[in-house]
C-alpha positions as CSV (number, residue, x, y, z in Angstrom):
1,M,75.7,-233.4,131.2
2,K,74.5,-237.4,130.9
3,A,74.6,-238.7,127.9
4,R,72.3,-241.7,125.9
5,R,73.3,-244.1,123.2
6,A,72.2,-246.5,120.7
7,D,74.9,-247.6,118.6
8,P,73.7,-248.5,115.2
9,A,76.7,-250.0,114.2
10,V,76.2,-252.3,116.8
11,S,72.7,-253.3,116.3
12,R,73.9,-254.4,112.4
13,V,76.3,-256.6,113.9
14,I,73.7,-258.0,116.2
15,R,71.3,-258.5,113.2
16,R,74.4,-260.0,111.3
17,F,76.0,-262.0,113.7
18,G,73.2,-262.5,116.4
19,P,72.1,-266.0,115.1
20,A,75.0,-267.2,115.0
21,I,76.7,-266.5,118.6
22,G,73.2,-266.1,120.2
23,L,72.4,-262.4,120.9
24,R,69.6,-260.6,119.4
25,R,69.0,-257.2,118.3
26,P,68.3,-254.8,121.4
27,R,64.8,-253.1,121.9
28,R,64.7,-249.6,121.2
29,A,64.6,-248.1,124.7
30,A,65.4,-244.8,126.5
31,T,68.6,-246.8,128.1
32,M,72.4,-245.1,128.4
33,R,73.5,-248.6,126.6
34,P,72.9,-250.9,124.2
35,M,70.9,-254.1,125.9
36,L,72.8,-257.1,124.9
37,R,71.0,-260.6,125.9
38,P,71.3,-264.0,125.4
39,T,68.4,-265.7,123.6
40,Q,65.9,-268.3,125.1
41,E,67.5,-271.0,123.2
42,S,70.6,-270.5,124.8
43,S,72.1,-270.1,128.1
44,P,75.8,-269.4,128.3
45,G,78.4,-270.1,130.9
46,P,80.6,-266.5,131.5
47,A,83.0,-267.7,129.4
48,A,80.9,-267.7,126.4
49,R,78.9,-264.9,127.1
50,L,82.1,-262.2,127.3
51,F,83.4,-264.2,123.9
52,R,80.2,-263.7,122.1
53,I,81.0,-259.8,123.6
54,G,84.1,-259.4,122.1
55,A,83.1,-260.8,119.2
56,I,80.9,-258.2,118.7
57,L,83.3,-255.5,119.8
58,A,85.6,-256.9,117.6
59,L,83.3,-256.9,114.6
60,T,81.7,-252.9,115.4
61,A,85.3,-251.7,115.6
62,V,85.9,-253.5,112.0
63,G,82.9,-251.4,110.5
64,T,82.4,-247.2,110.7
65,A,83.0,-246.5,114.5
66,A,79.6,-245.2,116.6
67,A,79.7,-242.1,117.2
68,D,78.8,-240.2,120.9
69,V,76.8,-237.3,121.7
70,R,78.4,-234.7,123.6
71,L,77.7,-231.2,124.4
72,D,80.7,-228.4,125.6
73,P,81.5,-228.6,129.4
74,L,80.0,-225.2,128.6
75,F,76.7,-227.1,128.2
76,S,76.3,-228.9,130.9
77,D,74.6,-229.6,134.2
78,N,73.6,-225.9,136.6
79,A,74.6,-224.2,133.4
80,V,72.9,-220.4,133.2
81,L,72.4,-219.3,129.4
82,Q,72.2,-215.7,128.5
83,R,68.6,-213.9,127.9
84,M,67.3,-212.2,124.8
85,R,70.2,-213.5,122.8
86,P,70.2,-216.6,120.4
87,I,72.2,-219.4,122.0
88,P,74.1,-221.3,119.9
89,V,74.2,-225.0,121.9
90,E,77.7,-226.5,120.2
91,G,78.9,-230.0,121.1
92,R,80.2,-233.0,118.7
93,T,78.5,-235.9,117.2
94,G,78.6,-238.2,113.4
95,P,79.8,-236.4,110.7
96,N,77.4,-234.7,108.8
97,E,74.4,-236.0,111.5
98,K,71.3,-234.3,111.7
99,V,71.1,-232.3,115.3
100,T,68.2,-231.3,116.8
101,V,68.3,-229.1,120.0
102,V,65.4,-229.3,122.8
103,F,65.2,-226.8,125.7
104,G,62.0,-226.8,127.6
105,D,59.4,-226.0,124.7
106,V,61.6,-224.6,122.3
107,S,63.7,-226.4,119.2
108,A,66.0,-226.2,116.5
109,S,67.7,-228.2,114.1
110,G,70.6,-227.9,112.4
111,R,73.3,-230.5,110.8
112,A,76.6,-231.5,112.5
113,G,79.7,-230.5,109.9
114,A,81.9,-233.5,108.2
115,D,84.1,-233.0,111.2
116,G,81.1,-233.6,113.6
117,R,81.2,-230.3,115.7
118,F,77.7,-228.4,115.6
119,S,76.5,-225.7,116.4
120,V,72.5,-225.2,116.8
121,A,71.0,-221.9,117.7
122,L,68.2,-221.4,120.0
123,P,66.0,-218.2,119.6
124,A,66.7,-215.7,122.1
125,M,64.4,-216.3,125.5
126,S,63.5,-214.0,128.6
127,H,64.7,-214.7,131.5
128,S,63.7,-217.6,133.8
129,W,64.5,-219.0,137.1
130,T,62.4,-222.7,136.6
131,P,64.8,-225.0,135.5
132,R,64.6,-227.1,132.3
133,A,66.6,-229.7,130.4
134,L,68.8,-229.0,127.4
135,E,68.9,-232.4,125.0
136,V,70.8,-232.5,121.8
137,R,69.3,-235.4,119.6
138,S,71.0,-237.1,116.8
139,D,71.0,-240.3,114.8
140,T,73.3,-241.8,117.0
141,G,72.4,-240.7,120.4
142,V,71.3,-238.2,122.9
143,A,72.8,-235.9,125.2
144,R,71.6,-233.9,128.3
145,A,71.7,-231.4,130.7
146,E,69.7,-231.5,133.8
147,N,68.5,-227.9,135.7
148,I,69.4,-224.7,133.1
149,L,68.6,-221.3,133.7
150,V,68.1,-218.6,131.5
151,G,69.7,-215.3,132.7
152,E,73.1,-213.3,132.8
153,V,76.0,-214.1,131.8
154,W,79.4,-212.6,132.6
155,F,83.0,-213.8,131.9
156,C,85.1,-212.9,135.1
157,S,88.7,-212.7,134.1
158,G,92.5,-211.1,134.8
159,Q,95.2,-212.8,137.2
160,S,95.2,-213.3,140.5
161,N,92.9,-210.9,142.3
162,M,90.0,-211.7,140.0
163,E,91.2,-216.0,140.6
164,W,91.1,-214.9,144.7
165,T,88.4,-217.4,146.2
166,V,86.1,-216.1,148.9
167,D,87.3,-217.9,151.0
168,A,90.4,-216.3,150.8
169,S,88.8,-213.0,150.9
170,G,87.3,-210.6,153.8
171,E,83.5,-211.6,154.3
172,S,83.5,-215.5,153.7
173,A,81.3,-216.0,156.4
174,K,78.6,-213.3,155.0
175,A,78.8,-215.3,151.3
176,K,78.4,-218.3,152.6
177,E,75.3,-217.4,154.7
178,I,73.6,-215.7,151.4
179,A,74.7,-217.9,148.7
180,S,71.7,-220.0,148.7
181,S,69.7,-217.2,148.9
182,L,70.5,-215.8,145.2
183,P,70.7,-217.7,141.6
184,I,74.4,-217.5,140.9
185,R,76.0,-220.2,139.2
186,S,79.8,-220.3,138.2
187,F,82.4,-222.1,135.7
188,K,85.8,-222.4,136.6
189,A,88.3,-223.5,133.9
190,P,91.2,-224.7,134.6
191,H,94.8,-223.3,134.2
192,R,95.8,-224.7,130.6
193,T,97.4,-223.1,127.7
194,A,97.9,-224.0,124.1
195,N,99.0,-222.5,120.7
196,A,96.1,-222.7,118.8
197,P,93.1,-221.8,119.9
198,A,91.5,-225.4,121.4
199,E,87.6,-226.7,121.0
200,T,86.8,-227.3,124.7
201,V,88.0,-226.4,127.9
202,P,86.2,-228.9,130.9
203,G,85.1,-227.5,134.5
204,E,81.4,-227.6,135.5
205,W,78.8,-225.8,136.8
206,R,78.1,-224.9,140.5
207,M,75.2,-223.7,142.0
208,A,76.2,-221.2,144.7
209,S,75.6,-222.8,148.2
210,A,77.6,-222.3,151.7
211,Q,79.4,-225.5,150.7
212,T,80.1,-224.2,147.1
213,V,80.5,-220.9,147.3
214,G,84.5,-221.0,148.8
215,G,85.8,-221.8,145.6
216,F,84.0,-219.5,143.6
217,T,85.8,-215.9,142.4
218,A,85.3,-213.6,145.1
219,V,85.1,-210.5,143.4
220,G,82.9,-211.9,140.6
221,F,81.0,-213.6,143.4
222,W,80.2,-210.5,144.9
223,F,79.8,-208.4,141.9
224,G,77.2,-211.7,141.2
225,V,75.0,-210.6,144.5
226,D,74.7,-207.2,143.8
227,L,73.3,-207.5,140.2
228,A,71.6,-210.0,141.1
229,K,70.2,-207.6,144.0
230,A,69.2,-205.1,141.5
231,L,67.5,-207.2,138.8
232,G,65.0,-208.2,141.9
233,G,66.1,-211.9,142.6
234,Q,64.5,-213.1,139.8
235,V,67.2,-213.3,137.3
236,P,69.7,-216.0,137.1
237,V,73.8,-214.7,137.2
238,G,76.0,-217.1,135.9
239,L,79.5,-216.1,136.0
240,V,82.3,-217.9,133.6
241,D,85.6,-217.6,135.7
242,V,88.9,-217.8,133.2
243,S,91.4,-216.4,135.5
244,W,94.6,-217.3,136.2
245,G,97.0,-215.4,138.7
246,G,100.3,-214.0,138.1
247,T,99.8,-213.8,134.3
248,R,100.4,-210.9,131.8
249,I,98.3,-209.3,129.8
250,E,99.4,-210.9,126.3
251,P,98.5,-214.5,126.8
252,W,94.9,-213.3,126.9
253,I,94.9,-212.0,123.5
254,P,94.5,-213.7,120.4
255,L,97.5,-214.2,117.8
256,D,95.8,-213.3,114.9
257,E,94.8,-209.6,116.2
258,M,97.5,-209.3,117.7
259,A,99.0,-209.5,114.4
260,R,96.6,-206.5,113.1
261,S,97.7,-204.5,116.0
262,D,101.0,-202.0,117.2
263,F,102.5,-205.8,118.0
264,A,102.4,-207.7,114.9
265,D,105.9,-208.1,115.2
266,R,105.8,-210.1,118.1
267,A,102.9,-212.0,116.5
268,A,104.7,-212.6,113.6
269,A,108.0,-214.0,115.3
270,L,105.9,-216.3,117.8
271,S,103.2,-217.4,115.0
272,Q,106.6,-218.2,113.0
273,A,108.5,-220.3,115.4
274,I,105.0,-222.2,115.9
275,S,105.4,-223.2,112.2
276,A,109.2,-224.2,112.3
277,A,108.1,-226.5,115.3
278,K,105.7,-228.1,113.9
279,S,107.8,-228.7,110.6
280,T,110.5,-230.6,112.9
281,G,110.3,-233.9,112.9
282,A,110.5,-235.8,117.0
283,D,114.0,-237.2,116.2
284,E,115.7,-234.0,115.1
285,R,114.3,-232.2,118.1
286,A,115.7,-234.6,120.1
287,K,118.8,-234.7,118.5
288,A,118.6,-230.8,119.3
289,Q,117.3,-230.8,123.1
290,A,120.5,-233.4,122.8
291,E,123.6,-230.8,121.9
292,E,121.2,-228.0,124.0
293,D,121.4,-229.9,127.3
294,A,124.9,-230.8,126.0
295,R,126.0,-226.7,125.7
296,F,123.8,-225.9,129.0
297,A,125.7,-228.7,131.2
298,R,129.1,-226.8,129.8
299,E,127.7,-223.7,130.9
300,R,126.4,-224.3,134.0
301,D,130.1,-226.0,135.2
302,A,131.3,-222.9,133.7
303,W,129.4,-220.5,136.0
304,W,130.3,-222.2,138.9
305,D,133.9,-222.1,138.3
306,K,133.3,-218.4,137.6
307,A,131.4,-217.6,140.4
308,L,133.3,-219.1,143.2
309,A,136.5,-217.6,141.1
310,D,136.8,-215.3,144.5
311,D,134.7,-216.8,147.3
312,P,136.4,-217.9,150.8
313,G,135.4,-221.2,149.7
314,R,137.4,-221.9,146.6
315,R,140.1,-219.9,147.9
316,G,140.1,-222.1,151.4
317,A,139.5,-225.5,149.5
318,W,136.2,-226.1,151.2
319,S,135.6,-228.5,148.7
320,A,137.5,-230.9,150.8
321,P,137.1,-229.0,154.4
322,Q,139.3,-232.1,155.9
323,K,142.6,-231.2,154.2
324,S,142.2,-227.4,155.8
325,A,143.8,-225.9,158.9
326,D,141.0,-224.7,160.5
327,F,138.4,-227.6,160.0
328,P,136.2,-228.4,161.8
329,G,137.1,-225.5,164.4
330,G,136.1,-222.9,161.7
331,W,132.9,-224.2,160.9
332,R,129.8,-225.0,162.9
333,S,126.7,-227.4,163.2
334,A,123.3,-227.4,162.1
335,T,120.4,-229.7,161.4
336,L,119.9,-230.5,157.7
337,P,117.7,-229.8,155.6
338,A,116.8,-226.3,156.3
339,Y,116.9,-222.9,155.2
340,F,119.6,-220.5,156.2
341,P,117.9,-218.6,158.9
342,A,117.6,-221.6,160.5
343,L,121.3,-222.0,160.7
344,D,121.8,-218.4,162.2
345,P,118.5,-215.5,162.4
346,A,121.6,-213.3,160.9
347,L,121.3,-215.3,157.3
348,G,117.4,-214.4,157.1
349,G,118.2,-211.5,154.4
350,F,121.6,-212.9,153.5
351,D,122.1,-213.4,149.9
352,G,125.1,-215.4,148.5
353,T,127.2,-219.2,149.6
354,V,126.5,-221.2,152.1
355,W,129.3,-224.5,152.4
356,F,127.5,-227.7,153.8
357,T,129.8,-230.8,154.5
358,R,129.8,-234.2,156.2
359,E,131.5,-237.7,156.4
360,F,128.9,-241.1,155.6
361,E,129.9,-244.5,155.3
362,V,129.8,-246.6,152.3
363,T,128.9,-250.4,153.3
364,R,130.0,-253.2,151.7
365,S,126.8,-253.8,150.0
366,L,126.8,-250.8,148.1
367,A,130.5,-250.2,147.7
368,A,131.5,-250.4,144.1
369,K,128.2,-249.3,142.7
370,P,126.9,-246.2,140.8
371,L,124.3,-244.2,144.0
372,T,122.0,-241.8,143.1
373,L,122.5,-239.1,145.2
374,E,118.7,-237.9,146.2
375,L,118.3,-233.7,148.1
376,P,115.6,-231.7,148.3
377,A,114.9,-228.4,146.2
378,I,117.6,-226.1,146.6
379,D,116.9,-222.2,147.0
380,D,118.4,-221.4,144.5
381,C,121.5,-223.1,143.4
382,D,123.9,-225.6,144.4
383,R,126.9,-228.1,143.9
384,V,128.2,-230.9,145.5
385,W,131.4,-232.4,145.9
386,I,132.3,-235.9,147.3
387,D,136.0,-236.7,148.6
388,G,137.1,-233.3,147.1
389,S,135.7,-234.6,143.2
390,A,133.5,-231.9,141.5
391,I,129.8,-234.7,141.0
392,A,127.0,-232.7,139.4
393,G,125.3,-229.1,140.2
394,T,122.6,-227.1,139.6
395,V,121.9,-223.1,138.9
396,M,118.9,-221.2,139.5
397,D,116.1,-224.0,140.1
398,W,114.1,-223.5,143.6
399,S,111.8,-226.0,143.3
400,T,113.2,-229.2,141.7
401,P,114.2,-232.0,144.3
402,R,117.8,-233.2,143.0
403,R,118.6,-236.1,141.5
404,Y,122.1,-236.8,140.9
405,T,123.9,-240.2,139.7
406,V,127.0,-240.8,141.8
407,P,130.3,-242.6,140.7
408,A,130.8,-246.1,142.2
409,M,133.0,-245.1,145.7
410,P,134.7,-247.8,147.8
411,E,133.6,-249.1,151.5
412,G,135.0,-246.8,153.9
413,V,134.0,-243.4,155.0
414,H,133.6,-240.3,152.9
415,R,132.7,-236.6,153.0
416,I,130.5,-234.8,151.2
417,A,130.6,-231.1,150.1
418,I,127.6,-228.9,148.9
419,C,128.0,-225.5,148.2
420,V,124.7,-223.3,148.3
421,A,124.2,-220.3,146.3
422,D,120.7,-218.6,147.4
423,M,120.9,-215.6,144.4
424,S,117.8,-213.6,146.1
425,G,115.4,-213.9,148.6
426,Q,115.2,-217.4,151.2
427,G,118.0,-219.7,150.7
428,G,118.5,-223.1,151.7
429,F,117.8,-226.5,152.0
430,A,113.5,-227.8,151.5
431,Q,112.0,-230.0,153.6
432,G,112.9,-233.6,151.6
433,A,114.5,-237.1,151.6
434,M,118.6,-236.1,151.4
435,R,120.1,-239.9,150.9
436,F,122.2,-242.0,148.3
437,V,120.5,-244.6,147.1
438,D,120.7,-248.2,145.4
439,P,118.7,-248.0,142.7
440,V,118.7,-251.7,142.1
441,T,118.3,-252.3,145.4
442,G,116.8,-249.5,147.5
443,K,119.4,-250.0,150.2
444,S,120.5,-246.3,151.0
445,I,122.8,-243.7,153.0
446,D,120.6,-241.2,155.0
447,L,122.4,-237.4,154.8
448,A,119.9,-236.2,156.8
449,G,120.8,-235.1,160.2
450,E,124.3,-232.8,161.4
451,W,126.1,-231.2,159.2
452,N,128.8,-228.2,159.2
453,W,128.6,-225.2,157.8
454,R,130.2,-222.3,157.1
455,Q,129.6,-219.2,155.7
456,G,131.0,-217.9,151.7
457,G,130.7,-214.6,149.5
458,G,128.2,-212.7,148.6
459,V,126.2,-213.1,145.2
460,P,128.1,-214.2,142.4
461,R,128.3,-211.7,139.9
462,V,128.3,-213.8,136.8
463,P,125.6,-213.8,133.9
464,I,123.2,-216.9,134.6
465,P,123.1,-219.7,132.0
466,A,119.9,-220.5,130.9
467,R,118.3,-224.1,129.3
468,R,116.1,-223.8,126.0
469,D,113.3,-226.2,126.1
470,L,113.4,-227.2,122.5
471,M,110.8,-230.3,123.2
472,R,108.3,-227.6,123.7
473,E,106.3,-226.3,121.9
474,P,106.4,-222.6,121.0
475,G,103.3,-220.1,122.3
476,T,102.5,-222.7,125.4
477,E,104.2,-220.9,128.2
478,P,101.5,-219.0,130.1
479,H,103.0,-215.5,129.3
480,E,103.4,-216.0,125.7
481,P,100.7,-214.1,123.5
482,A,97.5,-215.8,123.2
483,A,98.8,-218.8,125.1
484,I,95.9,-218.9,127.1
485,Y,93.5,-217.1,125.2
486,N,93.5,-220.3,122.9
487,A,93.3,-223.0,125.7
488,M,90.8,-221.2,127.9
489,V,89.0,-218.7,126.4
490,A,88.7,-219.8,122.3
491,P,86.3,-222.7,124.0
492,C,84.1,-219.8,126.1
493,I,84.3,-217.0,123.9
494,R,80.9,-218.4,121.4
495,F,78.6,-218.9,125.2
496,P,76.9,-215.8,125.2
497,A,77.3,-213.1,127.9
498,R,76.2,-209.9,128.3
499,G,80.0,-208.9,129.3
500,T,83.8,-209.2,130.9
501,I,84.8,-208.0,134.6
502,W,88.6,-207.5,133.9
503,Y,91.3,-207.8,137.2
504,Q,94.4,-207.8,136.1
505,G,97.5,-205.2,135.7
506,E,100.3,-205.8,138.0
507,S,102.3,-208.3,136.0
508,N,102.4,-205.2,133.6
509,A,103.0,-203.0,135.8
510,G,106.5,-202.1,134.5
511,E,105.6,-201.4,130.9
512,P,102.3,-198.4,131.1
513,D,102.9,-197.2,127.1
514,A,102.1,-201.0,125.4
515,Y,99.7,-201.9,128.3
516,E,97.7,-198.2,127.3
517,K,97.4,-200.1,124.0
518,L,97.2,-203.4,124.8
519,L,93.7,-203.0,127.3
520,P,91.7,-202.0,124.3
521,L,93.1,-204.3,121.8
522,L,92.3,-207.0,124.4
523,I,88.6,-205.8,124.3
524,R,88.2,-205.4,120.7
525,S,89.5,-208.7,119.9
526,W,86.8,-210.6,122.8
527,R,84.3,-208.6,121.1
528,A,85.6,-210.1,117.3
529,K,85.3,-213.3,118.3
530,S,82.8,-213.3,120.5
531,G,80.4,-211.9,117.5
532,N,79.5,-209.4,119.9
533,P,80.8,-206.0,119.4
534,D,78.6,-204.9,122.3
535,L,80.2,-207.0,125.0
536,A,80.6,-204.6,127.4
537,W,83.6,-204.4,130.0
538,G,84.2,-203.2,133.7
539,V,87.9,-203.1,134.4
540,V,89.4,-203.0,138.2
541,Q,92.1,-200.2,138.2
542,L,94.8,-201.2,140.6
543,A,94.7,-201.0,144.0
544,A,97.0,-199.6,146.3
545,F,100.2,-201.5,147.7
546,M,103.7,-201.2,148.7
547,P,104.9,-198.9,151.2
548,F,104.0,-195.5,151.2
549,V,106.4,-192.9,150.2
550,E,106.7,-189.2,152.1
551,A,109.0,-188.1,149.8
552,E,108.2,-189.0,146.8
553,P,104.5,-187.5,146.1
554,A,105.0,-188.0,142.4
555,Q,106.5,-191.8,141.6
556,G,105.4,-193.1,138.9
557,G,105.7,-196.7,138.8
558,W,101.9,-198.0,139.6
559,A,100.4,-195.1,139.1
560,L,101.2,-194.8,135.4
561,L,99.6,-198.3,135.1
562,R,96.5,-196.7,136.6
563,R,96.1,-194.1,133.9
564,A,97.4,-196.4,131.4
565,Q,94.3,-198.5,132.6
566,E,92.1,-195.2,132.2
567,R,92.7,-194.6,128.9
568,G,92.7,-197.8,127.6
569,V,89.1,-198.3,129.1
570,K,88.3,-194.8,127.3
571,A,90.0,-195.8,124.1
572,A,87.8,-199.2,123.5
573,G,84.3,-197.6,124.5
574,N,80.8,-199.2,126.3
575,A,84.2,-199.7,129.0
576,G,83.9,-198.6,133.0
577,L,87.0,-197.9,135.3
578,A,86.1,-199.5,138.9
579,P,88.3,-197.5,141.2
580,A,90.2,-199.3,144.4
581,I,92.9,-197.5,145.3
582,D,91.0,-197.3,148.6
583,L,90.8,-200.7,149.0
584,G,94.5,-201.7,149.0
585,D,97.1,-203.4,151.4
586,A,100.8,-201.7,151.5
587,G,101.8,-205.2,152.5
588,D,100.1,-207.6,150.2
589,I,99.1,-207.5,146.6
590,H,95.9,-209.3,147.3
591,P,94.0,-206.7,149.5
592,R,91.2,-208.6,150.8
593,R,88.4,-206.3,150.2
594,K,86.5,-208.0,147.5
595,R,83.6,-207.3,147.8
596,E,83.6,-203.8,147.2
597,V,85.4,-204.0,144.0
598,G,82.4,-206.3,143.1
599,E,80.0,-203.9,144.0
600,R,81.9,-201.0,142.6
601,L,81.6,-203.0,139.1
602,A,77.9,-204.2,139.5
603,A,77.3,-200.6,139.8
604,W,78.8,-199.7,136.8
605,A,76.9,-202.9,135.0
606,R,73.9,-201.3,136.7
607,A,73.7,-198.1,135.4
608,T,75.5,-198.3,132.1
609,V,74.8,-201.5,130.9
610,Y,71.4,-202.2,132.4
611,G,70.2,-198.6,132.5
612,E,69.8,-198.1,136.4
613,Q,69.0,-193.9,136.7
614,G,70.3,-192.3,139.3
615,L,73.3,-194.6,140.6
616,A,76.2,-193.4,140.7
617,W,79.3,-195.4,139.6
618,R,82.2,-193.3,138.7
619,G,85.1,-191.0,141.3
620,P,85.4,-187.8,140.5
621,E,87.6,-186.9,137.1
622,A,89.7,-184.1,137.0
623,V,88.4,-182.2,133.7
624,R,89.9,-178.8,134.7
625,V,92.8,-177.5,136.1
626,E,93.6,-173.3,136.2
627,R,96.0,-171.2,138.5
628,E,94.1,-169.0,140.2
629,N,95.3,-165.8,142.8
630,G,98.9,-166.4,142.1
631,S,100.0,-169.1,143.7
632,F,96.9,-170.8,144.2
633,V,95.5,-173.9,141.9
634,R,92.1,-175.0,141.6
635,V,91.2,-178.1,140.1
636,R,87.1,-178.8,138.8
637,F,85.7,-182.3,138.7
638,S,82.9,-184.7,136.9
639,D,81.2,-186.5,139.5
640,A,82.0,-184.4,142.5
641,Q,78.7,-184.2,144.5
642,G,79.6,-184.1,147.8
643,L,83.5,-184.2,148.1
644,R,84.9,-185.2,150.9
645,A,87.7,-186.2,152.9
646,T,87.5,-189.6,154.8
647,A,89.3,-188.5,157.3
648,G,91.4,-185.6,158.0
649,T,91.8,-183.4,155.9
650,P,91.8,-183.5,152.3
651,G,95.3,-184.9,151.0
652,G,97.1,-186.9,148.1
653,F,97.9,-183.8,146.3
654,A,100.8,-182.1,145.4
655,L,102.1,-179.4,143.6
656,A,105.2,-178.3,141.2
657,G,107.3,-175.3,140.2
658,A,109.4,-175.6,137.3
659,D,112.3,-177.2,138.5
660,G,109.6,-180.5,138.0
661,K,110.0,-181.2,142.4
662,F,106.5,-181.6,143.9
663,V,105.5,-180.8,147.3
664,W,102.6,-181.8,149.2
665,A,100.0,-179.4,149.1
666,N,97.0,-177.8,151.4
667,A,93.8,-179.0,150.0
668,T,90.5,-176.8,150.5
669,I,87.5,-178.5,149.1
670,M,85.2,-175.3,148.3
671,D,81.0,-176.0,148.6
672,E,81.2,-179.4,148.7
673,G,82.9,-180.0,144.9
674,R,80.7,-177.9,143.2
675,D,83.4,-175.2,142.6
676,G,86.3,-177.6,142.6
677,I,88.9,-178.3,144.8
678,V,91.5,-174.9,145.4
679,L,95.4,-176.1,145.9
680,S,98.7,-174.1,147.4
681,A,101.8,-175.9,148.6
682,P,104.7,-174.1,151.0
683,G,107.5,-173.3,148.2
684,V,106.0,-173.7,145.2
685,D,105.0,-169.7,144.1
686,D,104.2,-170.9,140.5
687,P,102.6,-174.0,140.1
688,V,102.8,-175.9,137.0
689,E,101.4,-179.3,137.4
690,V,99.4,-181.0,139.5
691,V,99.4,-184.6,140.7
692,Y,96.8,-186.8,143.1
693,A,97.7,-189.9,144.1
694,W,100.5,-190.5,141.6
695,Q,102.0,-193.1,144.1
696,N,102.4,-197.2,144.7
697,N,100.3,-197.0,147.3
698,P,98.8,-193.2,147.5
699,E,98.3,-193.5,151.7
700,R,97.4,-190.0,151.6
701,A,95.0,-189.8,149.2
702,N,91.4,-189.5,151.0
703,V,88.7,-187.5,148.9
704,V,85.5,-189.3,147.9
705,N,82.3,-187.9,146.4
706,A,79.3,-188.7,147.5
707,A,78.9,-192.2,146.8
708,G,82.3,-192.8,148.8
709,L,83.5,-193.3,145.4
710,P,88.0,-192.2,145.3
711,I,89.0,-189.6,142.9
712,V,90.7,-191.0,139.5
713,P,94.3,-190.6,140.2
714,F,95.8,-187.9,138.0
715,R,98.6,-185.7,136.7
716,K,98.0,-182.8,134.8
717,K,99.7,-179.5,133.5
718,V,98.0,-176.3,134.7
719,E,96.0,-174.4,132.8
720,R,97.4,-170.2,132.3
């Protein structure tokens, strides 16, 4: 976006005071800044010119400040506008100013509100690959965006599997090879939170090319590729990427919509907390935070006392090991900083305490001065002693370098001891400085290098204290309801779009019952906020993940979340489910096969949103389960033409009798699926229930239809 401004306030100042200070009124011209010139009769030096310019700025500041004209970031260079929909062009200018929007040979006018915000709607237009400029004019200036196209716009949202980039996915070389051949552009919103809807979110549009596409959402890009090809390569595709890895579904839902749902209690509690925080003065909040910090410090110290009560290090007085009978013989040496496995490979899976100690010398120049002890981040908890006296400690902060104030020490040799408690995963010291430093002179004592260490006890079974951040405004944490919607989606939601593709659920995988209600709530709320009740939604069903468990044909877990996604999509209407159970990776929650995911979403959109005939996009869905010939069960499906096993015999089915114990079933596909699949399982003579792909990682599930789409996971009772 390029801004041009002719400032009337400056012009008024120059008309009134120009003759006195040797300046003329600027000529009207299509320039970006007013022209300030000395008169022909006067040739002042640099100092005088600076003085005169300063006088003008000072006088201007006293009067009414001139308004700039700004377009919202979505209306910037290289944008794609949605075809066949009125386009509300939005931005900010001076209060109540008339605003004219010009786009090629189309124009519209309106007036800014008292706050300077404007929204002027251009009429609906057909698609165009011809670049045009978008220009907004008001009384105080002009804003302009270049190279604007009209086509199809889609939101791309969710957590990390939607945010996952082309560069980090499979087939990135192919993506870069074709990127420039199709009119695909992407706008990426940065990660932000807020507890009230924001006006704008920063970002810029990027045209797909070999140089840029590596940073595009991979699922979104491949969705755009397939859609653009299906539309003949003549309809530009714009991807508005509002995604954030690791996020739950609740922060994507507007708070007022949540307040009218089954989750009204959560919305009300957060709203009350936000209101209470706003009514609390800064001094009062600072006082409360100081009291909270003092409480946490007491509980932190008490935690360490309880955590080490039965630890060998406490019993052996390892905080002052030089007094122990087995020092240094009972200790081993290692070079720090390092994580536990570098000390001994046997510690690779160890969770618990490891003690460290070494001597250091305080020179005369550093004696009798308070020093700062600098340590790298320590995973997870640490407590420090000097000469046997506890100095400081941290509980459950594995990412922050330590900075502890140390009382003055006399000249001579001293000993430091550190107990590190690892609660899970990898423990120890990250890379970084280890030293005492004089904060005034910068002189230091290096502590990196050789230390003695000794393994302590297991994970302390003591409740971990937590520090509350009372200075933080409620509703601004990424996990809180509406926090991401407010900052990232609210500024975009009125930007006309055809629909949304959504890949999320991993972070809510333990709450399928709630998710079944939250997903349609999310969809309905975005439709309401966008003003488009027909906003289409394509949802990716979670891919396979975690080790395959042969002994558990009916695990639940992620299978329950997949069912919640299926039910939520049906409840929302005008939405589709793209299967991905066959595209996962047992060892990686971020499977690299993003092209297939994007293409399956595109197939849904092409068939249901754009009306393409004869395109299969649904996986086979079990519609009826019947008892047949004693112990046999027949499952009938929709969208089952050409059913086949991708390898070997059909698998992934299990039957259970009245005892509820599931047994892997033998499956026979009848007449390419037209007559369903017949199942039987050894030892299950009276089957009452059947499951398919009902595991976190349904490795055995291998049945697809003629389009290569897998059967939708299901769990159903057998009809009598």
